[in-house]
N, C-alpha and C positions, 0 to 999 in steps of 0.2 A: 660935370660928371654926376649922373644920378645914381645914388647908392641905395635907393629904396628897395629894389628888388633883392639885393644881397642881404640888406637888413631883415626883410621879411623872411627870406630863406633861412638865415641863421636862427631867427626867432622860431621858425616852424620846426627846424631840427631840435632846438632846445625843448620846445613844448612836447615833441613826440618822445624825446628821450625821458623827460619827466613822466610821460604817459605810461611808459613801460614800468617804471617804478611804482606809480599809484595803482596801477592795475594789480601788480603782485601783491602789494600792501593791502589793498582793499579786499582782495580775495583771502588773504591770510587772516585778516582780523574780522572781517564781516561775512564774507561769502559771495557767491556769484548771483545769489537770488536778488540782489539790488540792481542787477544789470538794467532792468527797464526804468527804474527811478533815476539812474545815472544818465540813461539815454534821454530822458525827458528833461533833465537839468541841461544837459549838452545842447538840446534843441532850444531851450529858453535862452542860453547864452547867445546862440547864433541869432535868435530873434532880437535880442538887445543889440547885437551889432548893427542891425538895420537902422536903429535910431541914434547912433553916435555919429555926431557930425565930424566930418574929416575922414579922409581916405585911410590913413595910417592907423588911427584908433579903431575904426571899424574893422579893418582887416586883421588886426591883432586880436581883437575880441573874437572875430569870426573864426580865425584859425584855432583859437583855444577851444571854443565850442565844437568845432568840427573834430578836434583831437579827443574831446571828452566823449562824443558820440562814438568814435571809433573804439575808444577804450571800453565803452559799455558793450560793444560787440565782442570784445576780446575777453570779457570776464568769463563767460562759460567756457571759452577755450582754456583760459588759465586754470579753471577748475579741473579740466580734463588733464592738463599738464601735470597738476598737483597729484591727481589720481594715479597717474602713470608713474609718478616717482621723480619727475624731472625738477620739481620744486618741493621745498619743505612744506609739510602739512602742520597746521596749527594744533597741537594736542588739546588745547583748551576750548577750541571752537566746538559747539555742539553740532551734531550731525543734522542733516535735513530730515524731515518726517519720512518714515519709511526706510531710512537708511542706517545701516549698522556702523558703529564706530571702529 
């Protein structure tokens, strides 16, 4: 019996679950303006996965990189959810240029 698929599926679910948390925390403490930087970091992680010998390691790193890229696309949406009152706003975070606090 080959449990590789189940293991990769469980890892994917765990990484996506953690992705929800870091997107919320990153927007709370830093803001969504770092979305492009996070996206580039995720792409770099995916590129690293190309050079990892072995299927399992490469797949795990690739899944993590893909989740980071997806999280980068979610940061602006999280900012909108905060503005709509669905999530707590950080009172210590400085507003973006041209925005009132």
